[in-house]
Backbone as a printed PyTorch tensor [residue, N CA C, xyz], in Angstrom:
tensor([[[ 68.8000,  73.7470, 109.8750],
         [ 68.4490,  74.0940, 111.2260],
         [ 69.7140,  74.5750, 111.9570]],

        [[ 69.5650,  75.6910, 112.6740],
         [ 70.7020,  76.2610, 113.3760],
         [ 70.9700,  75.5050, 114.6700]],

        [[ 72.2320,  75.2800, 114.9010],
         [ 72.5880,  74.6070, 116.1460],
         [ 72.6840,  75.6270, 117.2740]],

        [[ 72.6220,  75.1450, 118.4820],
         [ 72.7270,  76.0190, 119.6510],
         [ 74.0880,  76.7040, 119.6740]],

        [[ 75.1310,  76.0020, 119.2420],
         [ 76.4720,  76.6030, 119.2110],
         [ 76.5050,  77.7940, 118.2590]],

        [[ 75.9030,  77.6530, 117.0840],
         [ 75.9090,  78.7420, 116.1110],
         [ 75.1190,  79.9440, 116.6280]],

        [[ 74.0020,  79.6620, 117.2780],
         [ 73.2020,  80.7470, 117.8390],
         [ 73.9900,  81.4530, 118.9440]],

        [[ 74.6410,  80.6830, 119.8040],
         [ 75.4250,  81.2530, 120.9050],
         [ 76.5660,  82.1060, 120.3580]],

        [[ 77.2460,  81.6020, 119.3140],
         [ 78.3420,  82.3580, 118.7030],
         [ 77.8100,  83.6600, 118.1040]],

        [[ 76.6680,  83.5990, 117.4540],
         [ 76.0790,  84.7950, 116.8570],
         [ 75.7090,  85.8170, 117.9240]],

        [[ 75.1180,  85.3600, 119.0290],
         [ 74.7400,  86.2600, 120.1160],
         [ 75.9840,  86.8900, 120.7260]],

        [[ 77.0230,  86.0940, 120.9720],
         [ 78.2650,  86.6310, 121.5370],
         [ 78.9090,  87.6340, 120.5920]],

        [[ 78.8650,  87.3450, 119.2980],
         [ 79.4210,  88.2580, 118.3090],
         [ 78.6910,  89.5980, 118.3290]],

        [[ 77.3600,  89.5630, 118.3430],
         [ 76.5850,  90.7960, 118.3740],
         [ 76.8360,  91.5780, 119.6600]],

        [[ 76.9540,  90.8740, 120.7710],
         [ 77.2450,  91.5340, 122.0410],
         [ 78.6140,  92.2100, 121.9880]],

        [[ 79.5960,  91.5270, 121.4270],
         [ 80.9440,  92.0850, 121.3250],
         [ 80.9630,  93.3150, 120.4220]],

        [[ 80.2320,  93.2510, 119.3060],
         [ 80.1720,  94.3970, 118.4000],
         [ 79.5310,  95.5860, 119.1000]],

        [[ 78.4610,  95.3490, 119.8610],
         [ 77.7930,  96.4270, 120.5910],
         [ 78.7270,  97.0480, 121.6150]],

        [[ 79.4160,  96.2360, 122.3940],
         [ 80.3450,  96.7430, 123.4050],
         [ 81.4720,  97.5130, 122.7450]],

        [[ 82.0200,  96.9950, 121.6580],
         [ 83.1190,  97.6750, 120.9660],
         [ 82.6740,  99.0130, 120.4000]],

        [[ 81.4580,  99.0650, 119.8410],
         [ 81.0080, 100.3300, 119.2840],
         [ 80.8040, 101.3570, 120.3890]],

        [[ 80.3030, 100.9430, 121.5390],
         [ 80.1700, 101.8650, 122.6640],
         [ 81.5400, 102.2930, 123.1650]],

        [[ 82.4860, 101.3860, 123.2240],
         [ 83.8430, 101.7230, 123.6720],
         [ 84.4730, 102.7260, 122.7180]],

        [[ 84.2170, 102.5620, 121.3960],
         [ 84.7740, 103.5070, 120.4330],
         [ 84.2290, 104.9110, 120.6600]],

        [[ 82.9270, 105.0160, 120.9520],
         [ 82.3360, 106.3200, 121.2080],
         [ 82.9690, 106.9350, 122.4520]],

        [[ 83.0750, 106.1520, 123.4990],
         [ 83.6480, 106.6660, 124.7380],
         [ 85.1500, 106.8670, 124.6460]],

        [[ 85.8000, 106.1940, 123.7090],
         [ 87.2410, 106.3360, 123.5800],
         [ 87.6110, 107.6880, 122.9830]],

        [[ 86.7150, 108.2800, 122.2140],
         [ 87.0090, 109.5730, 121.6290],
         [ 86.9120, 110.6700, 122.6830]],

        [[ 87.8760, 111.5610, 122.6470],
         [ 87.8540, 112.7250, 123.5210],
         [ 86.8540, 113.7130, 122.9310]],

        [[ 86.0320, 114.2790, 123.7800],
         [ 85.0620, 115.2750, 123.3170],
         [ 85.6820, 116.6590, 123.4630]],

        [[ 85.6460, 117.4200, 122.3800],
         [ 86.1160, 118.8070, 122.4010],
         [ 84.9550, 119.7240, 122.0380]],

        [[ 84.6610, 120.6540, 122.9130],
         [ 83.6690, 121.6780, 122.6280],
         [ 84.4320, 122.9560, 122.3060]],

        [[ 84.2010, 123.4780, 121.1110],
         [ 84.9250, 124.6430, 120.6150],
         [ 83.9530, 125.8190, 120.5170]],

        [[ 84.1840, 126.8480, 121.3340],
         [ 83.3320, 128.0350, 121.3730],
         [ 84.0350, 129.1520, 120.6040]],

        [[ 83.3770, 129.6560, 119.5720],
         [ 83.9840, 130.6530, 118.6930],
         [ 82.9480, 131.6940, 118.2890]],

        [[ 83.4480, 132.8100, 117.7790],
         [ 82.5970, 133.8530, 117.2040],
         [ 83.0390, 134.0760, 115.7680]],

        [[ 82.0990, 134.1740, 114.8450],
         [ 82.4670, 134.4560, 113.4520],
         [ 83.2250, 135.7850, 113.3720]],

        [[ 84.3100, 135.7780, 112.6340],
         [ 85.1100, 136.9870, 112.4640],
         [ 86.1500, 137.2180, 113.5460]],

        [[ 86.1740, 136.3960, 114.5670],
         [ 87.1430, 136.5260, 115.6560],
         [ 88.5150, 136.0490, 115.1720]],

        [[ 89.5400, 136.9110, 115.3160],
         [ 90.8660, 136.5540, 114.8160],
         [ 91.4850, 135.3950, 115.6130]],

        [[ 91.3010, 135.3890, 116.9380],
         [ 91.8410, 134.2920, 117.7440],
         [ 91.1520, 132.9670, 117.3950]],

        [[ 89.8650, 133.0430, 117.1470],
         [ 89.1150, 131.8350, 116.7790],
         [ 89.6470, 131.2740, 115.4650]],

        [[ 89.8830, 132.1560, 114.5130],
         [ 90.4170, 131.7340, 113.2190],
         [ 91.8220, 131.1580, 113.3600]],

        [[ 92.6370, 131.7360, 114.2550],
         [ 93.9730, 131.1970, 114.4990],
         [ 93.8890, 129.7720, 115.0340]],

        [[ 92.9760, 129.5490, 115.9600],
         [ 92.8160, 128.1970, 116.5120],
         [ 92.3910, 127.2450, 115.3980]],

        [[ 91.4400, 127.6750, 114.5610],
         [ 90.9680, 126.8210, 113.4630],
         [ 92.0930, 126.5000, 112.4790]],

        [[ 92.9220, 127.4960, 112.1600],
         [ 93.9450, 127.3220, 111.1260],
         [ 95.2490, 126.7220, 111.6460]],

        [[ 95.5850, 126.9580, 112.9240],
         [ 96.8820, 126.5320, 113.4340],
         [ 96.8140, 125.3940, 114.4470]],

        [[ 95.8670, 125.4640, 115.3730],
         [ 95.8280, 124.4930, 116.4640],
         [ 95.0710, 123.2240, 116.0770]],

        [[ 93.8890, 123.3840, 115.4880],
         [ 93.0780, 122.2070, 115.1470],
         [ 93.7650, 121.2820, 114.1190]],

        [[ 94.4740, 121.8270, 113.1260],
         [ 95.1950, 120.9220, 112.2200],
         [ 96.2800, 120.1040, 112.9320]],

        [[ 96.9750, 120.7020, 113.9070],
         [ 97.9680, 119.9510, 114.6900],
         [ 97.2910, 118.8230, 115.4550]],

        [[ 96.1590, 119.1390, 116.0260],
         [ 95.3940, 118.1560, 116.7830],
         [ 94.9560, 117.0100, 115.8740]],

        [[ 94.4570, 117.3570, 114.7060],
         [ 94.0020, 116.3500, 113.7500],
         [ 95.1580, 115.4580, 113.2840]],

        [[ 96.2880, 116.0690, 113.0280],
         [ 97.4560, 115.3160, 112.5770],
         [ 97.9330, 114.3340, 113.6490]],

        [[ 97.8970, 114.7690, 114.8940],
         [ 98.4190, 113.9350, 115.9840],
         [ 97.4180, 112.8720, 116.4510]],

        [[ 96.1320, 113.2360, 116.5190],
         [ 95.1560, 112.3430, 117.1420],
         [ 94.1100, 111.7680, 116.1900]],

        [[ 94.0690, 112.2110, 114.9700],
         [ 93.1500, 111.7330, 113.9430],
         [ 91.7440, 111.4440, 114.4440]],

        [[ 91.3920, 110.1780, 114.6330],
         [ 90.0400, 109.7690, 115.0130],
         [ 89.8670, 109.6060, 116.5140]],

        [[ 90.7710, 110.1400, 117.3000],
         [ 90.7190, 109.9580, 118.7520],
         [ 89.9030, 111.0350, 119.4560]],

        [[ 89.3660, 111.9890, 118.6980],
         [ 88.5560, 113.0320, 119.3170],
         [ 87.3890, 113.3840, 118.3980]],

        [[ 86.3740, 113.9820, 119.0160],
         [ 85.2250, 114.4780, 118.2610],
         [ 85.0480, 115.9460, 118.6090]],

        [[ 84.9350, 116.7880, 117.5870],
         [ 84.8690, 118.2320, 117.7570],
         [ 83.4310, 118.7140, 117.5990]],

        [[ 82.9600, 119.4660, 118.5880],
         [ 81.6290, 120.0600, 118.5590],
         [ 81.8080, 121.5710, 118.5050]],

        [[ 81.3130, 122.1780, 117.4360],
         [ 81.4640, 123.6160, 117.2230],
         [ 80.2650, 124.3530, 117.8180]],

        [[ 80.5410, 125.4390, 118.5590],
         [ 79.4890, 126.2360, 119.1830],
         [ 79.6860, 127.7050, 118.8070]],

        [[ 78.7940, 128.2240, 118.0010],
         [ 78.8310, 129.6100, 117.5420],
         [ 78.2850, 130.5160, 118.6460]],

        [[ 79.0930, 131.4500, 119.1080],
         [ 78.7100, 132.3320, 120.2060],
         [ 77.6010, 133.3170, 119.8330]],

        [[ 77.2690, 133.4210, 118.5550],
         [ 76.1700, 134.3060, 118.1670],
         [ 74.8230, 133.6010, 118.2840]],

        [[ 74.8260, 132.3070, 118.5900],
         [ 73.5850, 131.5670, 118.7830],
         [ 73.2280, 131.5590, 120.2690]],

        [[ 71.9910, 131.9060, 120.5770],
         [ 71.5610, 132.1180, 121.9600],
         [ 71.7760, 130.8960, 122.8490]],

        [[ 71.5950, 129.7010, 122.3350],
         [ 71.7360, 128.5100, 123.1840],
         [ 73.1800, 128.2070, 123.5580]],

        [[ 74.1290, 128.8560, 122.9260],
         [ 75.5410, 128.6110, 123.2110],
         [ 75.9870, 129.2480, 124.5240]],

        [[ 75.4780, 130.4220, 124.8430],
         [ 75.9180, 131.1600, 126.0350],
         [ 75.6940, 130.3570, 127.3230]],

        [[ 74.4930, 129.8020, 127.5470],
         [ 74.3130, 129.0260, 128.7860],
         [ 75.2470, 127.8270, 128.8820]],

        [[ 75.5220, 127.1820, 127.7590],
         [ 76.4360, 126.0460, 127.7760],
         [ 77.8410, 126.4880, 128.1510]],

        [[ 78.3050, 127.5810, 127.5670],
         [ 79.6270, 128.1050, 127.8950],
         [ 79.7080, 128.4670, 129.3840]],

        [[ 78.6930, 129.1160, 129.8870],
         [ 78.6820, 129.5030, 131.3010],
         [ 78.6570, 128.2720, 132.2010]],

        [[ 77.8970, 127.2600, 131.8110],
         [ 77.8580, 126.0180, 132.6010],
         [ 79.2370, 125.3680, 132.6410]],

        [[ 79.9380, 125.3670, 131.5110],
         [ 81.3050, 124.8300, 131.4900],
         [ 82.2400, 125.6760, 132.3530]],

        [[ 82.1140, 126.9880, 132.2800],
         [ 82.9570, 127.8480, 133.1100],
         [ 82.7290, 127.5560, 134.5910]],

        [[ 81.4710, 127.4120, 134.9730],
         [ 81.1530, 127.0860, 136.3730],
         [ 81.7450, 125.7500, 136.7690]],

        [[ 81.5330, 124.7280, 135.9590],
         [ 82.0300, 123.3960, 136.2900],
         [ 83.5450, 123.3770, 136.4190]],

        [[ 84.2160, 124.0680, 135.5290],
         [ 85.6750, 124.0080, 135.4880],
         [ 86.3410, 125.0850, 136.3420]],

        [[ 85.5580, 125.9410, 136.9590],
         [ 86.1230, 126.9990, 137.7890],
         [ 86.8460, 128.0580, 136.9830]],

        [[ 86.4070, 128.3200, 135.7760],
         [ 87.0660, 129.2820, 134.9040],
         [ 86.4200, 130.6510, 135.0360]],

        [[ 87.2370, 131.6580, 135.2360],
         [ 86.7290, 133.0270, 135.2960],
         [ 87.2750, 133.8740, 134.1510]],

        [[ 88.1140, 133.2890, 133.3100],
         [ 88.6910, 133.9980, 132.1770],
         [ 87.7040, 133.9750, 131.0130]],

        [[ 87.4150, 135.1370, 130.4720],
         [ 86.5030, 135.2200, 129.3320],
         [ 87.2920, 135.4800, 128.0560]],

        [[ 88.0460, 134.4890, 127.6060],
         [ 88.8160, 134.6220, 126.3810],
         [ 87.9120, 134.6980, 125.1690]],

        [[ 88.4540, 135.1460, 124.0750],
         [ 87.6690, 135.2610, 122.8410],
         [ 87.3060, 133.9050, 122.2680]],

        [[ 88.1540, 132.9310, 122.5020],
         [ 87.9220, 131.5730, 122.0180],
         [ 88.1190, 130.6290, 123.2000]],

        [[ 87.2850, 129.6140, 123.2680],
         [ 87.3850, 128.6680, 124.3770],
         [ 87.1900, 127.2510, 123.8650]],

        [[ 87.8660, 126.3230, 124.5270],
         [ 87.7010, 124.9060, 124.2360],
         [ 87.5200, 124.1710, 125.5560]],

        [[ 86.6980, 123.1500, 125.5330],
         [ 86.4880, 122.3270, 126.7140],
         [ 86.7820, 120.8890, 126.3240]],

        [[ 87.6450, 120.2410, 127.1110],
         [ 88.0560, 118.8670, 126.8520],
         [ 87.2770, 117.9430, 127.7780]],

        [[ 86.5330, 117.0200, 127.1910],
         [ 85.7830, 116.0110, 127.9560],
         [ 84.9040, 116.5950, 129.0610]],

        [[ 84.2740, 117.7080, 128.8040],
         [ 83.3560, 118.3400, 129.7520],
         [ 84.0270, 118.7740, 131.0560]],

        [[ 85.3620, 118.7030, 131.1670],
         [ 85.9980, 118.9470, 132.4590],
         [ 87.1760, 119.9200, 132.4420]],

        [[ 87.8350, 120.1160, 131.3350],
         [ 89.0260, 120.9770, 131.2760],
         [ 88.7260, 122.1560, 130.3560]],

        [[ 88.7960, 123.3540, 130.9040],
         [ 88.4660, 124.5800, 130.1710],
         [ 89.7480, 125.2640, 129.7170]],

        [[ 89.8310, 125.5520, 128.4220],
         [ 90.9830, 126.2490, 127.8550],
         [ 90.4650, 127.5410, 127.2400]],

        [[ 91.0240, 128.6630, 127.6620],
         [ 90.5180, 129.9610, 127.2300],
         [ 91.6180, 130.7650, 126.5390]],

        [[ 91.3340, 131.1950, 125.3190],
         [ 92.2580, 132.0330, 124.5740],
         [ 93.1550, 131.2450, 123.6360]],

        [[ 93.6420, 131.9450, 122.6170],
         [ 94.4950, 131.3100, 121.6130],
         [ 95.7780, 130.7490, 122.2130]],

        [[ 96.4650, 131.5430, 123.0190],
         [ 97.7460, 131.0950, 123.5820],
         [ 97.5940, 129.8110, 124.3830]],

        [[ 96.5690, 129.7500, 125.2200],
         [ 96.3380, 128.5470, 126.0330],
         [ 96.0150, 127.3490, 125.1450]],

        [[ 95.2630, 127.5890, 124.0720],
         [ 94.9380, 126.5020, 123.1490],
         [ 96.1860, 126.0310, 122.4020]],

        [[ 96.9990, 126.9930, 121.9380],
         [ 98.2000, 126.6580, 121.1770],
         [ 99.2200, 125.9110, 122.0210]],

        [[ 99.3050, 126.2350, 123.3020],
         [100.3190, 125.6130, 124.1470],
         [ 99.8210, 124.4400, 124.9780]],

        [[ 98.4860, 124.3120, 125.1320],
         [ 98.0070, 123.2890, 126.0470],
         [ 96.9910, 122.2910, 125.5350]],

        [[ 96.3670, 122.5480, 124.4010],
         [ 95.2960, 121.6630, 123.9440],
         [ 95.7880, 120.2570, 123.6300]],

        [[ 96.8910, 120.1460, 122.9320],
         [ 97.4240, 118.8230, 122.5850],
         [ 97.7240, 118.0180, 123.8430]],

        [[ 98.3380, 118.6530, 124.8290],
         [ 98.6430, 117.9670, 126.0910],
         [ 97.3740, 117.5370, 126.8230]],

        [[ 96.3520, 118.3820, 126.8000],
         [ 95.1010, 118.0460, 127.4830],
         [ 94.3820, 116.8810, 126.8010]],

        [[ 94.4060, 116.8360, 125.4860],
         [ 93.7900, 115.7180, 124.7680],
         [ 94.5730, 114.4400, 125.0360]],

        [[ 95.8880, 114.5350, 125.0440],
         [ 96.7320, 113.3760, 125.3580],
         [ 96.4280, 112.8500, 126.7610]],

        [[ 96.3120, 113.7550, 127.7240],
         [ 96.0040, 113.3630, 129.1040],
         [ 94.6170, 112.7220, 129.1910]],

        [[ 93.6590, 113.2650, 128.4470],
         [ 92.3100, 112.7020, 128.4450],
         [ 92.3130, 111.2830, 127.8780]],

        [[ 93.1040, 111.0570, 126.8500],
         [ 93.2010, 109.7050, 126.2800],
         [ 93.8550, 108.7490, 127.2750]],

        [[ 94.8470, 109.2160, 128.0120],
         [ 95.4960, 108.3710, 129.0150],
         [ 94.5410, 108.0160, 130.1490]],

        [[ 93.6950, 108.9690, 130.5400],
         [ 92.7340, 108.6950, 131.6220],
         [ 91.7810, 107.5590, 131.2610]],

        [[ 91.5390, 107.3800, 129.9820],
         [ 90.6380, 106.3150, 129.5500],
         [ 91.1680, 104.9290, 129.9070]],

        [[ 92.4480, 104.8110, 130.1130],
         [ 93.0500, 103.5330, 130.4900],
         [ 93.0300, 103.2650, 131.9830]],

        [[ 92.6120, 104.2530, 132.7720],
         [ 92.5930, 104.0770, 134.2240],
         [ 91.4060, 103.2020, 134.6360]],

        [[ 91.6100, 102.3530, 135.6410],
         [ 90.5120, 101.5050, 136.1060],
         [ 89.3360, 102.3470, 136.6100]],

        [[ 88.1500, 101.9530, 136.2050],
         [ 86.9410, 102.6310, 136.6510],
         [ 86.6330, 103.9380, 135.9410]],

        [[ 87.3910, 104.2630, 134.8960],
         [ 87.1500, 105.5120, 134.1820],
         [ 85.7610, 105.4860, 133.5420]],

        [[ 85.0770, 106.5960, 133.6570],
         [ 83.7690, 106.7580, 133.0130],
         [ 83.7790, 108.0650, 132.2480]],

        [[ 83.0480, 108.0700, 131.1400],
         [ 82.9780, 109.2870, 130.3300],
         [ 82.2990, 110.3840, 131.1350]],

        [[ 82.9210, 111.5610, 131.2530],
         [ 82.3230, 112.6590, 132.0260],
         [ 80.9940, 113.1050, 131.4200]],

        [[ 80.0920, 113.5160, 132.2810],
         [ 78.7810, 113.9840, 131.8320],
         [ 78.8310, 115.4660, 131.4970]],

        [[ 77.9850, 115.8500, 130.5760],
         [ 77.8380, 117.2520, 130.2080],
         [ 77.2000, 118.0190, 131.3570]],

        [[ 77.5490, 119.2970, 131.5070],
         [ 76.8730, 120.0820, 132.5400],
         [ 75.3970, 120.3070, 132.2090]],

        [[ 75.0210, 120.0630, 130.9650],
         [ 73.6270, 120.1840, 130.5240],
         [ 73.1200, 118.8340, 130.0690]],

        [[ 72.7340, 118.0100, 130.9800],
         [ 72.1060, 116.7460, 130.6150],
         [ 70.5980, 116.9130, 130.6260]],

        [[ 70.1510, 118.0870, 130.2310],
         [ 68.7320, 118.3980, 130.2410],
         [ 68.3940, 119.2730, 129.0450]],

        [[ 67.1610, 119.1880, 128.5930],
         [ 66.6630, 120.0990, 127.5600],
         [ 65.8020, 121.1900, 128.1830]],

        [[ 65.8060, 121.2670, 129.5070],
         [ 65.0050, 122.2250, 130.2530],
         [ 65.5860, 123.6280, 130.0770]],

        [[ 64.9140, 124.4500, 129.2840],
         [ 65.4000, 125.8000, 129.0080],
         [ 65.4400, 126.6540, 130.2780]],

        [[ 64.4930, 126.4470, 131.1910],
         [ 64.4890, 127.2140, 132.4360],
         [ 65.7380, 126.9310, 133.2610]],

        [[ 66.1820, 125.6800, 133.2760],
         [ 67.3930, 125.3270, 134.0160],
         [ 68.6070, 126.0180, 133.4050]],

        [[ 68.6400, 126.1040, 132.0930],
         [ 69.7580, 126.7670, 131.4270],
         [ 69.7710, 128.2630, 131.7400]],

        [[ 68.6040, 128.8830, 131.7230],
         [ 68.5160, 130.3050, 132.0410],
         [ 68.9170, 130.5420, 133.4900]],

        [[ 68.5490, 129.6310, 134.3860],
         [ 68.9060, 129.7630, 135.7980],
         [ 70.4200, 129.7370, 135.9920]],

        [[ 71.1020, 128.9140, 135.2130],
         [ 72.5690, 128.8680, 135.2890],
         [ 73.1460, 130.2300, 134.9100]],

        [[ 72.6000, 130.8320, 133.8680],
         [ 73.0710, 132.1560, 133.4540],
         [ 72.7920, 133.1750, 134.5470]],

        [[ 71.6080, 133.1280, 135.1400],
         [ 71.2580, 134.0820, 136.1950],
         [ 72.1820, 133.9370, 137.4020]],

        [[ 72.4600, 132.7130, 137.8160],
         [ 73.3340, 132.4870, 138.9680],
         [ 74.7240, 133.0420, 138.7070]],

        [[ 75.2330, 132.7820, 137.5200],
         [ 76.5700, 133.2510, 137.1820],
         [ 76.6170, 134.7670, 137.0520]],

        [[ 75.5340, 135.3290, 136.5130],
         [ 75.4970, 136.7660, 136.2830],
         [ 75.4760, 137.5520, 137.5860]],

        [[ 75.0430, 136.9370, 138.6670],
         [ 74.9830, 137.6120, 139.9500],
         [ 76.3200, 138.1680, 140.3900]],

        [[ 77.4090, 137.5280, 140.0140],
         [ 78.7250, 137.9840, 140.4520],
         [ 79.5800, 138.4900, 139.3210]],

        [[ 78.9880, 138.8700, 138.2010],
         [ 79.7970, 139.2820, 137.0630],
         [ 79.5210, 140.7160, 136.6390]],

        [[ 80.1920, 141.0930, 135.5930],
         [ 80.0980, 142.4500, 135.0790],
         [ 78.7550, 142.6980, 134.4100]],

        [[ 78.4840, 143.9600, 134.1260],
         [ 77.2260, 144.3570, 133.4960],
         [ 77.0240, 143.6550, 132.1640]],

        [[ 78.0770, 143.4860, 131.3670],
         [ 77.9210, 142.8820, 130.0400],
         [ 77.3910, 141.4560, 130.1230]],

        [[ 77.8580, 140.6870, 131.0850],
         [ 77.3840, 139.3190, 131.2260],
         [ 75.9440, 139.3160, 131.7250]],

        [[ 75.6170, 140.2430, 132.6300],
         [ 74.2350, 140.3560, 133.1050],
         [ 73.3230, 140.6990, 131.9280]],

        [[ 73.7830, 141.5860, 131.0580],
         [ 72.9880, 141.9680, 129.8990],
         [ 72.7730, 140.7860, 128.9690]],

        [[ 73.7880, 139.9600, 128.7740],
         [ 73.6530, 138.7690, 127.9340],
         [ 72.6170, 137.8200, 128.5370]],

        [[ 72.6820, 137.6350, 129.8550],
         [ 71.6980, 136.7790, 130.5200],
         [ 70.2910, 137.3000, 130.3320]],

        [[ 70.1200, 138.6070, 130.4500],
         [ 68.8050, 139.2090, 130.2330],
         [ 68.3320, 139.0490, 128.8100]],

        [[ 69.2380, 139.1890, 127.8840],
         [ 68.9020, 139.0000, 126.4670],
         [ 68.4350, 137.5660, 126.2200]],

        [[ 69.1520, 136.6030, 126.7770],
         [ 68.7660, 135.2000, 126.6140],
         [ 67.4020, 134.9220, 127.2310]],

        [[ 67.1560, 135.4990, 128.3920],
         [ 65.8610, 135.3140, 129.0490],
         [ 64.7480, 135.8950, 128.1780]],

        [[ 65.0280, 137.0260, 127.5600],
         [ 64.0460, 137.6580, 126.6890],
         [ 63.7740, 136.8380, 125.4420]],

        [[ 64.7930, 136.1470, 124.9310],
         [ 64.6120, 135.2970, 123.7460],
         [ 63.7400, 134.0860, 124.0540]],

        [[ 63.8260, 133.5760, 125.2820],
         [ 63.0160, 132.4160, 125.6520],
         [ 61.5770, 132.8510, 125.8150]]])
């Protein structure tokens, strides 16, 4: 027969494991990597920048790859640009923890490691919470609306991409 102490210890152990596993998920920096197949800058980031990041931070980040030839990627990229106030349309882009936008190979090569380091340091600040994605919804209409809003003030090519995405839906 189990004693109350053993049951209490087991419950506390399970609670601690649950909290630790959630902390581990939140402890990792989220990196969203936007690339196009065949893009030379994208390949440079993959071959030169990401290995440095892996060597320095190992399991401290999680990388999410987003192929720009897939229709659902464009609204996400635009939502990140809006959130981060980015107007630069580099060939390759990375977003750190849903909040810091890095555009182009040079910016990635010179700033990504520092941004990941800063993101890890922020996790130690009192009251820190994991930033939310600009798309906490599966609502396709909301995603298309983000593209339409952004396209209102942009060049013809971006407007055309928004129209193409709307047509695909």
